VORO-970806 format. One record per residue: residue in three letters; y negated, z, x of N, C-alpha, C, O, CB in turn. Coordinates in steps of 0.05 Angstrom, whole numbers, padded with zeros to 5 digits, always signed. Glycine has a CB too. Layout:
N
ALAYZXYZXYZXYZXYZX/...
***
This chain:
236
UNK+00325-00172-00680+00340-00161-00653+00329-00178-00631+00330-00202-00633+00374-00163-00653/UNK+00318-00165-00605+00308-00180-00588+00328-00198-00570+00352-00196-00570+00293-00164-00575/UNK+00317-00211-00558+00331-00231-00538+00339-00218-00521+00358-00230-00510+00318-00251-00526/UNK+00333-00199-00511+00340-00178-00493+00357-00159-00495+00360-00147-00474+00324-00167-00488/UNK+00365-00153-00507+00382-00139-00523+00409-00138-00504+00412-00160-00492+00384-00152-00552/UNK+00425-00124-00500+00448-00129-00488+00444-00137-00460+00464-00146-00449+00463-00147-00502/UNK+00424-00135-00447+00420-00147-00414+00422-00118-00398+00426-00118-00374+00382-00166-00408/UNK+00419-00095-00412+00422-00073-00392+00383-00069-00392+00366-00074-00409+00443-00086-00355/UNK+00383-00056-00359+00355-00054-00360+00341-00078-00353+00352-00093-00336+00347-00034-00345/UNK+00310-00085-00366+00300-00107-00363+00271-00096-00352+00261-00077-00364+00301-00126-00389/UNK+00260-00105-00334+00234-00098-00328+00208-00108-00337+00198-00131-00335+00234-00101-00306/UNK+00199-00085-00351+00179-00099-00366+00153-00117-00351+00144-00114-00328+00167-00076-00383/UNK+00146-00134-00370+00124-00157-00350+00104-00141-00345+00096-00147-00322+00110-00187-00364/UNK+00088-00121-00356+00068-00101-00348+00069-00085-00322+00051-00081-00306+00067-00084-00368/UNK+00102-00074-00320+00109-00059-00298+00112-00084-00270+00105-00078-00247+00139-00042-00307/UNK+00119-00102-00275+00120-00123-00260+00094-00129-00239+00092-00128-00214+00124-00144-00277/UNK+00072-00136-00264+00044-00143-00254+00033-00123-00245+00017-00127-00226+00027-00153-00271/UNK+00036-00093-00255+00026-00071-00245+00032-00064-00220+00013-00059-00205+00031-00053-00258/UNK+00059-00063-00210+00070-00057-00191+00058-00076-00167+00048-00066-00146+00098-00058-00196/UNK+00059-00099-00170+00052-00114-00154+00016-00117-00141+00003-00125-00122+00064-00136-00167/UNK+00014-00108-00160-00023-00102-00153-00027-00077-00141-00042-00077-00122-00046-00100-00184/UNK-00013-00049-00148-00012-00024-00135+00000-00022-00113-00010-00008-00095-00004-00008-00149/UNK+00025-00034-00109+00042-00022-00091+00030-00033-00059+00033-00017-00041+00074-00032-00098/UNK+00016-00060-00053+00011-00065-00024-00018-00043-00023-00026-00033-00001+00005-00104-00016/UNK-00030-00039-00047-00052-00017-00039-00039+00010-00030-00050+00023-00012-00071-00010-00066/UNK-00022+00016-00038-00008+00044-00025+00000+00049-00004-00001+00070+00008+00010+00053-00033/UNK+00012+00023+00003+00022+00020+00027+00001+00015+00049+00003+00029+00069+00039+00000+00024/UNK-00018-00003+00047-00042+00002+00061-00060+00017+00071-00074+00017+00091-00050-00005+00056/UNK-00056+00035+00046-00068+00064+00045-00056+00079+00067-00068+00088+00088-00062+00080+00016/UNK-00026+00081+00059-00015+00099+00080-00010+00091+00107-00007+00109+00124+00007+00107+00072/UNK-00009+00061+00114-00017+00056+00137-00041+00064+00153-00043+00074+00176-00016+00036+00137/UNK-00058+00058+00138-00090+00068+00155-00088+00097+00154-00103+00107+00170-00123+00059+00138/UNK-00073+00115+00140-00072+00146+00141-00057+00152+00168-00064+00169+00185-00054+00161+00113/UNK-00034+00133+00171-00019+00139+00196-00027+00131+00219-00020+00140+00241+00004+00130+00195/UNK-00047+00111+00212-00063+00102+00245-00082+00118+00249-00089+00122+00272-00078+00072+00248/UNK-00097+00130+00225-00120+00149+00229-00104+00173+00244-00121+00185+00257-00136+00159+00197/UNK-00080+00182+00247-00067+00203+00255-00062+00201+00282-00051+00220+00293-00047+00206+00241/UNK-00067+00179+00295-00049+00165+00325-00067+00191+00347-00090+00195+00342-00061+00116+00337/UNK-00057+00202+00365-00068+00213+00379-00088+00201+00401-00086+00179+00412-00051+00225+00385/UNK-00105+00220+00406-00129+00205+00426-00124+00184+00453-00138+00167+00461-00145+00228+00440/UNK-00095+00194+00463-00084+00177+00479-00068+00149+00477-00064+00132+00494-00073+00190+00488/UNK-00062+00151+00454-00050+00126+00441-00073+00108+00435-00070+00084+00438-00034+00132+00415/UNK-00094+00118+00427-00113+00101+00427-00134+00089+00447-00154+00074+00444-00123+00109+00412/UNK-00123+00100+00468-00145+00090+00494-00126+00085+00514-00126+00093+00537-00168+00114+00507/UNK-00105+00067+00501-00091+00044+00521-00099+00015+00527-00089-00001+00542-00065+00039+00513/UNK-00121+00015+00509-00132-00010+00523-00118-00036+00509-00106-00036+00487-00124-00008+00556/UNK-00124-00063+00531-00106-00084+00521-00072-00087+00529-00061-00085+00552-00120-00108+00529/UNK-00062-00092+00509-00034-00091+00520-00029-00113+00530-00042-00134+00528-00013-00086+00504/UNK+00000-00107+00546+00012-00130+00564+00011-00153+00543+00005-00175+00550+00044-00125+00576/UNK+00019-00148+00516+00028-00175+00504+00000-00195+00499-00001-00220+00501+00045-00168+00473/UNK-00021-00177+00493-00050-00196+00494-00053-00202+00513-00055-00226+00511-00076-00186+00488/UNK-00054-00195+00537-00060-00204+00562-00046-00231+00565-00060-00250+00570-00052-00184+00583/UNK-00019-00234+00562-00006-00257+00562-00015-00274+00544-00017-00298+00551+00018-00254+00560/UNK-00023-00267+00518-00032-00283+00498-00062-00299+00516-00063-00323+00522-00039-00263+00468/UNK-00078-00283+00520-00098-00293+00530-00097-00313+00557-00114-00330+00562-00113-00271+00533/UNK-00073-00306+00574-00065-00324+00591-00056-00358+00583-00060-00380+00592-00044-00311+00602/UNK-00042-00345+00562-00029-00375+00553-00048-00389+00538-00046-00413+00538+00000-00374+00535/UNK-00069-00378+00523-00092-00397+00509-00118-00392+00526-00128-00370+00521-00099-00389+00474/UNK-00127-00404+00539-00149-00412+00557-00172-00408+00532-00195-00407+00541-00144-00448+00573/UNK-00172-00407+00509-00200-00410+00484-00200-00375+00484-00221-00362+00481-00190-00431+00442/UNK-00180-00365+00486-00180-00332+00476-00209-00319+00485-00224-00308+00469-00152-00312+00493/UNK-00215-00320+00510-00235-00307+00516-00260-00315+00509-00281-00304+00515-00235-00305+00538/UNK-00257-00341+00490-00289-00343+00473-00280-00340+00444-00289-00357+00429-00309-00379+00476/UNK-00262-00320+00431-00253-00312+00405-00287-00299+00392-00289-00300+00367-00223-00284+00409/UNK-00306-00292+00403-00327-00283+00389-00351-00297+00391-00373-00287+00387-00331-00261+00395/UNK-00345-00326+00396-00367-00341+00400-00368-00352+00371-00348-00361+00359-00366-00363+00424/UNK-00393-00350+00362-00391-00364+00332-00387-00344+00315-00387-00354+00292-00370-00385+00326/UNK-00382-00319+00315-00378-00300+00295-00404-00286+00288-00420-00277+00304-00358-00282+00304/UNK-00406-00287+00259-00433-00279+00251-00421-00255+00230-00399-00244+00232-00454-00307+00236/UNK-00444-00248+00208-00437-00230+00185-00415-00249+00165-00392-00243+00158-00468-00221+00167/UNK-00430-00272+00161-00406-00293+00147-00385-00290+00148-00372-00278+00131-00404-00318+00153/UNK-00372-00303+00176-00347-00308+00185-00335-00285+00184-00312-00284+00176-00346-00320+00210/UNK-00348-00260+00192-00336-00236+00190-00318-00233+00170-00294-00230+00171-00352-00219+00188/UNK-00341-00234+00140-00331-00224+00120-00308-00242+00109-00290-00231+00096-00352-00220+00102/UNK-00306-00264+00113-00287-00289+00105-00265-00278+00127-00244-00277+00114-00303-00328+00111/UNK-00260-00270+00148-00238-00266+00163-00230-00237+00159-00209-00229+00169-00243-00273+00191/UNK-00245-00220+00146-00231-00192+00135-00217-00206+00110-00193-00209+00108-00255-00162+00126/UNK-00232-00214+00096-00213-00220+00070-00190-00240+00069-00172-00242+00052-00230-00231+00050/UNK-00194-00255+00094-00163-00270+00104-00146-00249+00109-00127-00244+00094-00162-00289+00131/UNK-00153-00235+00133-00134-00213+00142-00125-00200+00122-00102-00204+00115-00145-00194+00158/UNK-00140-00182+00108-00128-00164+00081-00111-00179+00066-00089-00169+00061-00150-00153+00060/UNK-00117-00205+00056-00103-00213+00040-00068-00223+00047-00048-00226+00033-00121-00232+00031/UNK-00073-00225+00074-00047-00234+00083-00026-00207+00085-00002-00207+00080-00052-00249+00114/UNK-00046-00180+00093-00029-00158+00101-00024-00150+00068-00001-00145+00061-00045-00133+00123/UNK-00041-00150+00053-00037-00149+00024-00002-00162+00020+00017-00146+00020-00065-00170+00009/UNK+00000-00179+00018+00019-00193+00001+00050-00197+00020+00071-00206+00012+00005-00225-00009/UNK+00042-00185+00051+00066-00182+00063+00083-00155+00056+00106-00153+00066+00059-00183+00091/UNK+00075-00140+00043+00084-00119+00030+00102-00123+00007+00120-00108-00001+00065-00105+00024/UNK+00094-00147-00005+00114-00156-00028+00134-00159-00016+00151-00146-00029+00109-00180-00044/UNK+00144-00168+00001+00169-00176+00014+00189-00148+00019+00213-00150+00025+00162-00193+00043/UNK+00176-00125+00017+00194-00100+00010+00207-00109-00020+00231-00115-00021+00173-00069+00008/UNK+00192-00109-00040+00200-00115-00067+00224-00132-00069+00244-00124-00081+00178-00128-00080/UNK+00222-00154-00057+00240-00173-00056+00268-00162-00045+00289-00168-00056+00227-00196-00040/UNK+00267-00146-00025+00295-00135-00014+00304-00122-00039+00324-00129-00051+00294-00113+00015/UNK+00287-00099-00047+00295-00076-00072+00309-00088-00089+00332-00083-00094+00272-00063-00089/UNK+00292-00111-00104+00302-00125-00128+00330-00142-00117+00346-00148-00135+00276-00146-00141/UNK+00334-00149-00096+00356-00161-00093+00386-00140-00091+00408-00144-00100+00350-00178-00068/UNK+00377-00121-00078+00396-00099-00073+00402-00081-00098+00423-00068-00099+00384-00081-00050/UNK+00382-00082-00119+00388-00078-00141+00406-00093-00165+00419-00085-00184+00370-00075-00145/UNK+00400-00120-00154+00418-00145-00163+00450-00137-00156+00467-00131-00172+00409-00175-00145/UNK+00451-00142-00121+00482-00133-00119+00494-00113-00132+00517-00116-00141+00488-00127-00096/UNK+00482-00090-00133+00492-00059-00143+00500-00062-00175+00522-00053-00182+00465-00032-00139/UNK+00479-00076-00196+00492-00082-00218+00510-00102-00216+00532-00094-00224+00476-00088-00234/UNK+00510-00125-00209+00528-00148-00212+00555-00134-00201+00575-00128-00215+00517-00177-00193/UNK+00552-00128-00173+00588-00122-00162+00599-00092-00168+00623-00087-00169+00592-00126-00124/UNK+00580-00075-00170+00590-00051-00180+00593-00042-00203+00612-00028-00210+00581-00037-00174/UNK+00571-00051-00219+00577-00040-00253+00582-00065-00269+00585-00060-00293+00548-00022-00270/UNK+00584-00091-00261+00594-00108-00271+00569-00119-00291+00576-00131-00312+00620-00097-00281/UNK+00537-00114-00285+00523-00117-00306+00504-00130-00293+00487-00116-00282+00517-00094-00322/UNK+00502-00157-00292+00482-00177-00274+00458-00177-00296+00457-00178-00321+00497-00214-00267/UNK+00438-00176-00276+00413-00173-00284+00403-00206-00297+00419-00224-00293+00395-00162-00256/UNK+00378-00211-00313+00368-00231-00317+00337-00234-00310+00321-00250-00321+00375-00237-00340/UNK+00331-00216-00291+00299-00220-00282+00302-00215-00253+00281-00211-00242+00274-00198-00297/UNK+00322-00213-00238+00316-00201-00211+00313-00228-00195+00301-00225-00173+00341-00179-00199/UNK+00320-00251-00201+00316-00272-00189+00293-00288-00193+00284-00304-00177+00335-00283-00192/UNK+00286-00282-00215+00260-00296-00229+00234-00283-00214+00215-00296-00203+00260-00287-00265/UNK+00237-00255-00215+00214-00239-00203+00218-00242-00176+00199-00234-00162+00211-00209-00211/UNK+00236-00251-00165+00233-00251-00136+00225-00283-00132+00204-00285-00120+00263-00241-00120/UNK+00234-00300-00137+00228-00323-00130+00191-00328-00137+00175-00340-00122+00250-00343-00147/UNK+00184-00315-00162+00152-00313-00168+00133-00296-00143+00111-00298-00132+00149-00293-00199/UNK+00158-00279-00141+00135-00262-00122+00137-00275-00090+00118-00271-00074+00144-00222-00120/UNK+00155-00288-00083+00156-00302-00055+00138-00333-00060+00127-00345-00041+00193-00308-00045/UNK+00137-00339-00084+00123-00365-00084+00090-00355-00083+00075-00372-00072+00133-00385-00114/UNK+00078-00336-00093+00057-00321-00095+00049-00316-00074+00026-00321-00070+00058-00302-00107/UNK+00067-00302-00050+00063-00296-00029+00052-00315-00013+00030-00315-00002+00080-00288-00022/UNK+00075-00337-00014+00067-00362+00003+00041-00380-00006+00030-00398+00007+00092-00380+00003/UNK+00036-00373-00027+00002-00385-00034-00017-00368-00023-00037-00377-00011-00008-00386-00068/UNK-00012-00338-00024-00034-00323-00016-00042-00321+00012-00064-00312+00020-00029-00300-00025/UNK-00022-00329+00029-00011-00329+00060-00032-00348+00074-00043-00340+00094+00023-00341+00064/UNK-00037-00372+00063-00051-00395+00075-00074-00382+00094-00071-00385+00119-00063-00415+00051/UNK-00097-00368+00085-00119-00365+00094-00109-00341+00114-00127-00338+00131-00141-00360+00072/UNK-00087-00323+00119-00081-00305+00143-00069-00328+00159-00080-00333+00180-00060-00277+00137/UNK-00049-00342+00154-00041-00363+00177-00061-00373+00186-00061-00377+00211-00026-00386+00171/UNK-00083-00378+00171-00104-00399+00181-00123-00385+00204-00134-00396+00223-00123-00409+00155/UNK-00124-00358+00197-00139-00339+00216-00133-00336+00240-00149-00334+00258-00139-00316+00208/UNK-00107-00335+00241-00088-00326+00262-00072-00357+00279-00056-00354+00297-00064-00303+00245/UNK-00077-00377+00271-00065-00402+00280-00041-00401+00279-00028-00411+00296-00071-00410+00304/UNK-00031-00389+00259-00005-00395+00250+00009-00418+00235+00033-00416+00229-00003-00379+00238/UNK-00004-00440+00229+00000-00462+00212+00015-00478+00230+00008-00476+00254-00025-00475+00200/UNK+00034-00495+00223+00039-00515+00242+00026-00543+00254+00018-00559+00237+00057-00520+00236/UNK+00026-00548+00273+00006-00578+00277+00026-00589+00301+00043-00577+00315-00036-00573+00290/UNK+00018-00614+00300+00028-00638+00319+00014-00633+00346-00006-00647+00348+00020-00671+00306/UNK+00018-00618+00365-00001-00618+00386+00005-00633+00419-00001-00624+00441-00005-00587+00388/UNK+00016-00653+00413+00029-00667+00434+00003-00678+00450-00002-00671+00474+00050-00691+00423/UNK-00014-00697+00433-00038-00696+00446-00056-00678+00456-00068-00676+00478-00048-00706+00435/UNK-00056-00659+00430-00084-00641+00435-00077-00624+00458-00094-00610+00469-00094-00621+00408/UNK-00050-00624+00465-00047-00605+00497-00056-00618+00516-00057-00605+00537-00020-00597+00508/UNK-00063-00641+00516-00068-00666+00535-00096-00662+00538-00104-00669+00560-00059-00698+00523/UNK-00115-00653+00523-00144-00652+00523-00152-00632+00539-00135-00615+00547-00157-00650+00498/UNK-00176-00631+00545-00189-00613+00569-00200-00592+00534-00198-00601+00511-00222-00633+00600/UNK-00210-00567+00543-00216-00545+00523-00239-00554+00503-00242-00542+00482-00224-00517+00538/UNK-00255-00574+00512-00273-00582+00502-00264-00601+00475-00264-00597+00451-00289-00593+00523/UNK-00255-00621+00491-00237-00640+00478-00218-00630+00447-00217-00641+00426-00217-00649+00503/UNK-00206-00607+00454-00188-00594+00434-00207-00585+00415-00199-00591+00392-00170-00570+00444/UNK-00229-00573+00416-00247-00558+00398-00258-00579+00383-00260-00578+00358-00270-00541+00411/UNK-00265-00600+00399-00274-00625+00386-00257-00639+00358-00262-00646+00335-00274-00645+00409/UNK-00231-00637+00378-00212-00650+00354-00214-00627+00324-00220-00633+00301-00172-00653+00369/UNK-00210-00608+00331-00203-00584+00313-00229-00595+00291-00227-00601+00267-00206-00547+00330/UNK-00251-00594+00306-00274-00603+00286-00269-00632+00267-00272-00632+00243-00302-00607+00306/UNK-00263-00652+00282-00261-00674+00268-00234-00682+00250-00234-00699+00233-00265-00692+00286/UNK-00214-00666+00255-00194-00659+00234-00196-00642+00215-00178-00641+00199-00176-00652+00243/UNK-00220-00623+00214-00227-00606+00193-00236-00621+00163-00238-00610+00141-00251-00588+00204/UNK-00240-00645+00169-00252-00660+00146-00225-00670+00127-00228-00673+00103-00271-00688+00158/UNK-00201-00673+00140-00177-00675+00122-00167-00655+00111-00154-00656+00090-00159-00685+00132/UNK-00173-00630+00129-00168-00606+00115-00182-00593+00091-00169-00581+00075-00169-00590+00131/UNK-00212-00596+00089-00225-00597+00065-00218-00607+00050-00216-00593+00030-00243-00603+00063/UNK-00208-00637+00048-00200-00662+00027-00177-00650+00016-00174-00650-00009-00192-00693+00042/UNK-00155-00637+00034-00135-00623+00026-00138-00599+00008-00127-00596-00014-00124-00616+00047/UNK-00155-00583+00019-00159-00556+00008-00180-00554-00016-00182-00533-00030-00168-00537+00031/UNK-00197-00575-00021-00212-00582-00047-00189-00584-00065-00187-00567-00082-00231-00610-00048/UNK-00172-00604-00062-00155-00622-00083-00137-00600-00095-00129-00597-00118-00134-00649-00068/UNK-00134-00582-00072-00110-00562-00081-00126-00539-00101-00116-00528-00121-00095-00545-00050/UNK-00151-00536-00090-00172-00514-00113-00172-00534-00136-00159-00529-00157-00212-00506-00102/UNK-00180-00548-00134-00188-00565-00166-00164-00569-00182-00165-00568-00206-00200-00599-00163/UNK-00135-00574-00164-00115-00579-00183-00101-00554-00191-00086-00553-00210-00095-00599-00172/UNK-00108-00528-00173-00095-00503-00185-00115-00499-00211-00104-00497-00233-00094-00474-00161/UNK-00140-00499-00208-00157-00489-00227-00144-00503-00256-00139-00491-00277-00190-00498-00219/UNK-00140-00524-00250-00128-00547-00278-00100-00536-00285-00092-00543-00308-00123-00585-00268/UNK-00088-00524-00273-00062-00519-00272-00060-00483-00294-00048-00474-00314-00052-00517-00232/UNK-00080-00473-00273-00092-00444-00290-00099-00446-00310-00088-00432-00327-00113-00430-00282/UNK-00121-00464-00320-00135-00455-00346-00110-00471-00370-00110-00462-00393-00175-00471-00347/UNK-00094-00492-00364-00077-00504-00386-00052-00483-00384-00033-00486-00400-00068-00540-00380/UNK-00052-00466-00367-00025-00440-00368-00035-00423-00386-00022-00417-00406-00017-00421-00339/UNK-00060-00413-00380-00076-00391-00391-00083-00396-00424-00088-00376-00438-00103-00389-00373/UNK-00084-00424-00436-00102-00427-00458-00077-00433-00475-00082-00435-00499-00127-00451-00456/UNK-00045-00437-00466-00028-00444-00477-00004-00416-00476+00019-00419-00483-00023-00471-00467/UNK-00015-00389-00464+00001-00374-00461+00036-00383-00449+00058-00377-00459-00004-00364-00485/UNK+00030-00398-00429+00056-00411-00416+00073-00383-00402+00064-00364-00390+00046-00438-00389/UNK+00099-00391-00409+00116-00366-00403+00142-00383-00382+00146-00408-00383+00131-00348-00439/UNK+00154-00368-00366+00182-00379-00355+00193-00388-00374+00189-00381-00397+00202-00362-00343/UNK+00213-00411-00364+00238-00415-00386+00258-00398-00389+00276-00401-00406+00252-00437-00381/UNK+00256-00380-00372+00282-00364-00366+00285-00343-00396+00267-00342-00413+00277-00343-00331/UNK+00303-00331-00399+00307-00308-00418+00282-00287-00419+00272-00279-00440+00334-00293-00410/UNK+00273-00277-00388+00258-00259-00388+00233-00270-00396+00219-00255-00411+00260-00247-00366/UNK+00224-00292-00390+00202-00306-00401+00174-00290-00400+00158-00281-00417+00209-00312-00431/UNK+00175-00289-00369+00146-00280-00360+00126-00293-00362+00128-00318-00365+00144-00275-00337/UNK+00099-00281-00361+00076-00300-00365+00073-00314-00338+00075-00304-00315+00048-00284-00374/UNK+00068-00341-00344+00066-00361-00316+00036-00368-00306+00031-00383-00287+00080-00391-00321/UNK+00016-00354-00324-00011-00358-00313-00022-00338-00295-00042-00346-00284-00028-00360-00332/UNK-00016-00319-00291-00022-00304-00262-00005-00314-00237-00012-00308-00214-00015-00272-00265/UNK+00019-00332-00241+00025-00341-00217+00009-00368-00214+00012-00378-00192+00055-00343-00214/UNK-00009-00383-00231-00024-00406-00233-00050-00395-00218-00062-00406-00199-00028-00416-00263/UNK-00055-00367-00231-00079-00352-00218-00082-00348-00186-00103-00350-00172-00077-00325-00229/UNK-00057-00344-00178-00056-00341-00146-00056-00365-00132-00058-00363-00108-00033-00328-00136/UNK-00053-00389-00143-00050-00415-00134-00082-00416-00133-00091-00419-00110-00031-00437-00154/UNK-00101-00415-00152-00131-00418-00150-00138-00394-00130-00158-00402-00118-00147-00416-00181/UNK-00133-00372-00121-00140-00349-00107-00140-00357-00078-00157-00358-00061-00121-00325-00112/UNK-00104-00364-00077-00099-00375-00048-00114-00402-00033-00123-00406-00010-00069-00381-00049/UNK-00112-00415-00053-00136-00438-00048-00163-00436-00039-00173-00446-00019-00143-00449-00069/UNK-00174-00419-00059-00201-00411-00051-00204-00402-00022-00221-00412-00006-00210-00389-00069/UNK-00190-00383-00015-00184-00363+00006-00178-00381+00037-00185-00375+00060-00154-00344-00005/UNK-00163-00405+00028-00153-00421+00047-00174-00437+00052-00177-00443+00076-00129-00435+00039/UNK-00196-00449+00033-00220-00465+00040-00237-00440+00054-00250-00445+00075-00236-00480+00011/UNK-00236-00419+00045-00263-00404+00054-00254-00397+00086-00273-00393+00101-00271-00372+00031/UNK-00230-00394+00095-00217-00385+00116-00224-00416+00140-00232-00416+00163-00181-00376+00106/UNK-00219-00439+00123-00225-00464+00137-00256-00466+00148-00260-00472+00171-00218-00489+00115/UNK-00278-00460+00132-00299-00458+00134-00311-00441+00157-00330-00448+00171-00304-00453+00112/UNK-00294-00416+00158-00305-00398+00180-00294-00413+00200-00309-00417+00218-00298-00365+00181/UNK-00275-00422+00203-00262-00430+00230-00280-00457+00240-00283-00463+00263-00225-00439+00226/UNK-00289-00470+00220-00304-00493+00223-00331-00488+00237-00339-00502+00255-00308-00506+00196/UNK-00341-00468+00229-00369-00458+00239-00369-00440+00268-00389-00438+00282-00382-00439+00214/UNK-00344-00428+00273-00334-00416+00295-00333-00443+00317-00343-00443+00339-00306-00400+00287/UNK-00321-00461+00309-00308-00489+00327-00333-00496+00336-00336-00494+00360-00290-00517+00309/UNK-00358-00508+00319-00375-00516+00321-00396-00502+00346-00407-00513+00366-00380-00517+00296/UNK-00397-00470+00336-00406-00459+00354-00399-00460+00389-00414-00462+00408-00403-00438+00343/UNK-00371-00458+00389-00355-00457+00410-00359-00488+00429-00360-00489+00454-00324-00451+00398/UNK-00360-00511+00409-00370-00537+00427-00391-00547+00436-00395-00567+00449-00366-00554+00419/UNK-00405-00529+00426-00438-00526+00438-00434-00511+00465-00439-00521+00488-00461-00504+00416/UNK-00426-00491+00460-00419-00468+00485-00407-00482+00509-00419-00480+00531-00394-00444+00476/UNK-00382-00497+00506-00370-00506+00518-00388-00527+00530-00385-00531+00554-00350-00510+00506/UNK-00406-00540+00517-00420-00565+00535-00445-00552+00549-00454-00564+00569-00432-00593+00514/UNK-00456-00530+00541-00475-00519+00559-00463-00509+00583-00476-00511+00603-00490-00499+00547/UNK-00441-00498+00585-00418-00491+00607-00422-00514+00621-00434-00514+00643-00385-00486+00595/UNK-00412-00535+00612-00402-00552+00633-00428-00568+00644-00425-00582+00663-00378-00573+00622/UNK-00452-00566+00632-00478-00573+00639-00493-00558+00661-00513-00568+00672-00491-00570+00617/UNK-00483-00534+00667-00484-00512+00679-00481-00520+00710-00481-00503+00728-00464-00494+00668/
***
């Protein structure tokens, strides 16, 4: 007799991992298709008021293309698409919990997998979104002294503090790899009755830390180029 008998519908492990891999690709393709059907008038609106305001609030915004090359473009593309990919996972969490509420309170048949499926999903989403946050400057930082510096001083501060970032990112990558290899070699599963494989979650730790490290490298390259550019402008 299976340990899962008597629990009603239980999402198969392969269906869970397969859906998480395919669903965002479908949503991204639909979004791309919808964007391609926008009328010419909609596509010629130029800079939006929100973008103008953002440029006014951030004096470094006009230097956004400084230091950009093929290498940083590839990294930034991966960072942006990985964030968009995992963003669609949030829709799954909403659907999962809706299913749980219906089964629990209407049919009196609570599930054994929804909560675990959701917190694993959101945990992986958190790990993979780091590069996207780095690309768009969404990480929290203490900027009391930072905002008091001139523009070149801010960029210089970013370059200086990047060494602490790389220490953290490298430690995260190495530790995540160790966690992944241990989980994979022993066939680790979660302790709940659903017992789904845990090594894919650890693999997302490796992937997320690698993307974060690459995103930080891209930012450092652009910061160094911007630091030189601001110095040249100040000397003129």
